[in-house]
N, C-alpha and C positions, 0 to 999 in steps of 0.2 A: 283841630289839634292833629299833628302829624305823628306824634309818638304814641305808642299803645299804652293803655293804662297799666299793664304789666310791663315793667322795664324790659326792653328787648335785648337782654344779655345772653339769651339762649337761641340757637338755631333749632327750634322745636319741630319735631315731626307732627304733621296735622292729624293727630289722634287724640281723642278724649276717652279715657277709660272710666267706666261707670262702676264696675265691680270686678273682683278677682276671687278665684277659688283655687287653692293649691298652686300649681305652676301655670295656671291659665289666667288670662286677662280678657275682659269683655268690654266692648265699646257700647255706647248708648244706642247705636244703630244695629246692634246685634252681631257684629263681627267678633271672632275669637282669635286669640294669639297665644302661642306657647312662649312663655316668658323665660328666655335664656339671658336676660340682662339683670333680673332681680333688683331693679332700681339701683343699678351699679353696685351689686354685691351686698345689698341691704336686706331684702326680704328673704333671709336665709331659710326661714321655715315656710316660705310661700305666702300666699295671700289668704287672709281671713282664717288663719290657723285657730281652731276652736279654743285651745288652751290660752292663747294670747288674747283672743277676743274676750273670753270670760274674765281673765285677770284684769284687763283694762276696764271692763264694765263694772266689776266689783269695786275697783279702786275709785273710779269716777263718781260713784255714788257716795263715797266716804270723804275723800280729801284730794284736791288737786295740787295745791301749792302752799308752802309755808315760808319759804326762803331758808337759807343756811344759817340763820340766826338761832335756829333750834335744831335739836337732833332729828334725824329722819330715819325711822326704823328700817325702811326699805334699803337705804344706803348701807346701813350696818350689816344687814343680811347679805346683800349682794357683795359687799367688800369682803366679808368673811369667806364667802364661797369662792370668789376669784382668788383670794390669797391661798385657799386650800388647794386650788387646782392650777397654780402658777408659781413662778419664781418670786412673786412680789410679797412684800410685807404690808404695803399700804397703797392707797390710791386716792385720786381726786376725780370727782365726777363733773362732767361738763355736757355740752350739747352736740358736739360735732368732732370730726377727726381733726380739723384744723385747730380747734380749741385744745384738744388733747395734745397736739404737737406743740402748740404755744406753751402749754404747761411744762412739757418735757424740756423745751429749750430754756425756759426761765429757770427750771430746777437745775439744769446743768451749769448755768452761769452762777447761780446762787451757791451751789455746792462748793465751788472753788473760791468765790469772792468772799463768802462768809468766813472762810478760813484764812483770809488775808491775801489771797492771790488775785488782786484786783485786775491784773492784766489778762486773766483767762476768760475769754468770752467767745472765741472763734470755734466754729463747728465744721468738721469735715463731712461733706455730703457727696452723693454719687450723681454723676451725669445720668440724665434720663429719669430722675426721681420725680415724684409728685408728693408734696406734703401738705397741700391745702392752698387756700386762696387769700389768706391774710397777707399783709405786707411782708411779715417775717417769713411765713411759710412759702410764699412764691419765690422769695430770695433763696431759701433753703433748697427748693426744687431746681431753681436756676434756669428754667426753660424760658427762652426769649419770648415765645408767644404769650406766656403768662405775665411777663415783666413789662412788655411793651406799653408805654404810656403811663407807667407808674414810677418813673424815676424821681428821686435817686433810689437805687436799689438799697435795701437795708443791708448794712455792713455786718460782717461776722461769719460769712460762709465761704468755705474753700472747696471747690468741686474737683473731684478726681474721677477717673473712669470706674464704672461699676465692675466689681470683680477683680480689681487690680490691687493687690496688697502692697506691692512696691511703691506705687503712686500714692497710696494712702499714707504709708510711712514717710515718704518724702515731703508730704504736705504738713507734717506735724511741726509746730513752732512752739516757743514758750507761751504763746497766747492761746494755744489750742485747749479747749475744755472738754470736747466730746466728739463722738462720731455717730452719724445717723445713717441707717440703711433700712430698706425694705427687704425682707427675706425673699419676696418675689416682687419685682417692680411691676406695678399694675398699669397706670396710665402710660408708663414708658414702653409698654408692649408685651407684658406678661413674660418677664425675663427672670428666671429663678437664680438665686445665688447658690453656688455649690457649697457643700459642707466645709471644705477646706478653707474657703474664703471666710465663712462665718467664724470658724475656729481661729483663723489668723487674726481677724479683727478683735476677737475677745482677748487673745494673747497680747496683741499690740496695745490695746487699751489698758490692760493690767500692767504692762511694762512701763508705760508712760504716765500712768495715773489718770487716764481719761475715762469718762463715762461712756458706756455703749448704749445707744438708744435704738430700739427697733420700732419702726413705723409699721404696725400690724393693723392699721385701720381697715385695709381691704383684705388682708390675708388671714386675720384672726377669726375666731369663733367658728372653727370647723371647715372653713373654706378649702383648705388643702388636705383635709383628711385627719388632721390632728387639731386639738382645740386651738393651738397657736402654731403658726408655720415654723417658728424657730425650733420647735421640738424635734423636727426631722434632723437637725444638725447636732443636737445634743448641747447646744450653746445657749446660755441664758444672758439676757441683757441686764443693765442696771435700771433702765427705764423703758417703758413700752406704751405706745399710744394705741388705743382701741376706739372703734365707733362702728359705723355701718351695721354689721350683723348683730351687734350687741343688743339693739332694741327691736330687731325684727321688722323695722319700718318706723318705729317711734324714735325721734331724735335723742340719742344717748351717746355720750363719749366718756372715755375714762383714760386717765394717765396713771399707770401702775408703776411702782418703784420699790426698790429695796429700801430697808431702813437707812442704810448708809447714804444712798443717793438723796433721800428725802428728809434727812434729819434737820436741815436748816429751813424747811418749808413750815414756818411757824405762823400763828395768827397774824393776818395782815399782809402776808407775802403774796397771796393769790386768792381769787374768789370768782364766783359766778352766781348771778341772781337765780337763774332757772336751773342750774346744774344739779342733777340728782334729785329732782322733785318727786313727790310720791307717785305721780303718774308714770314718769320715766322709769322709776325703779320697779314698779309693778310689771312694766313691759319687759325690762331686762331680766328680772328674776324669773319671769315666765319663760323667756328664751332659754335661760340656763336650765330650768326644770326639764325641758325637752332635750337639750343637747347633752346633758349629763346622764340621761337615761342609758342603761346598758344596751349596747347594740347600735346606738345612734351613729357614732363615728365609723363603726364597721360598715353600716349601710352606705355612708359617704364614700368610703374607700372601695366598696364592692361596686357601687353604681358608677363611680369614676372609672374604674378598671374596664367596665363594659363600654362606657362612652369612648374611652381612649382606644380600645380594641377595634371599634367601628370607625372612629375618626381617622386613624392612621392610614388604613388602605384607601379611604375616601379621598384624603389629601393627595395620595399618590396617584389615584385615578384621575383627579382633576388638576394635573400638573400645570395646565395653562393658567389656572386661577389661583392655586395655592402653592406656596413654597415649602411650608413646614407647619407642624403643630408643636406647641410647647406649653409649658406651665407645670402645674402640680395640682392633683386632686380635681376639684371642680372649679379651678381657676385656670382657664384654658385660653390660649391665643392661637388664632389661625393667621400665620404670616402670609400675606397675599402678594400676588404678582400683578394683579389689577388693582385700581384704587380701592382701598378698604371701604370707602363710603359707598361705592357701587355695590359691593358685596352686602353691606348692611341693608341697603335699599332693596336689593333683590331678595334677601332673606325675609325682609318685612313683607314683600309681595307674596311670599310663600307661607306667611303666617308665623314666622319665627322672629322674636325680638332679640337683638344682640346689641353690643356696645363697641364703638370704635376705640382704638388706642393708638399710641405712638408707634413708629417704625412700621407703619402700614399694616397694622394688626387688627383683626376682629376678635373681640373678647366674647367668650362663652362663659357666663356666670349664672348657671341655673340655680334655683332654690335647692337646698341640700336634701330636700325630701322628694326629689323627682323619682319617678318609677322607670322600670325598664321599658315599658310601653311608650313613655314620653321620650326616652332616649331614642328609641326606634323612630318615633315620629320626627324628632329633630334631625336625625341622620337623613331621613327621606327629604326633608325640606332643604337641607344643605346640598344634597345630591342634585335636586331639581334646580336649585338656584345656580349652582356652579355650572351645570350643563347649559343653562340658558345664557350665562355670562360667556362661556367658552364659544357658544354658537354666534 
């Protein structure tokens, strides 16, 4: 047999991690790594966080799964908490970011079509975006590398340059139902949207009767220093997709919405067998327990400020390797002058785990609980890696 038992859809690094603690990961052969990838912005509270471990253990001994044919107490608790701390009135629980985005896209179509506007199904999206790996969400993202070999492309998405309000307005037609944007493009290379652009999208959607959807799968749950990244702009969406950090490592997704946007999502319009099961809800509620504690987001902002203060001169020092640093909070991109894959590999050699992104960027996505000592350690590793690459 020439194909591996695990389908070879990933170009995996030859590392097997046996255990983790906080911001550290350890291999079976005893090597240790400082984790500045966090499972691609997932393990927001680090590895083996005692409160998350306890919550999952306690739930695992009681009940794992019942399906959504019955009420799930953990869903009701989590939904009430997220409603209290967001723009939303209601939400649907699923298992991943792509599923949360699928729910958002279905909701946008149904909102218009249930009111008789059968022609409204198109969605304006931004170039450089990433919204998931389903047929619809790769079409929404529009990146050729993700669409290659999966033709025909799902119809219904009109792409415009990220950050350009004039182009967004020009793309509106009688068929337009919604606009989707990431407050900070993640896979696209850690590109933040400015507040004026976010405010302009909100005003445009209000003017034309469109729904505004924020993809906060990567930016949500404290990653940028607020619970949700759109809070920095003072703009609220009609619908928002969450996942990644919401479960702290357990697969959880959620699609949040206003009552207006969700009022036609009645029984039978959407569903998920596993979505919001008791185990997932125990994990997500435990994550919120920690993130909603007084001082948690202050720590994220304080430690991010310290990391940025050290990164900025480091990038200037290694100008042969790095072009700039960008992002928000603990969602940071190092724009490289050498191939970003070489930088990721050299950082790995120095004991730092990072994640590549588009536009030749290396992502730094540490757990939100990192310490100043861990920031200093990471800066040292980046400094040594860059010096070696420049040499």
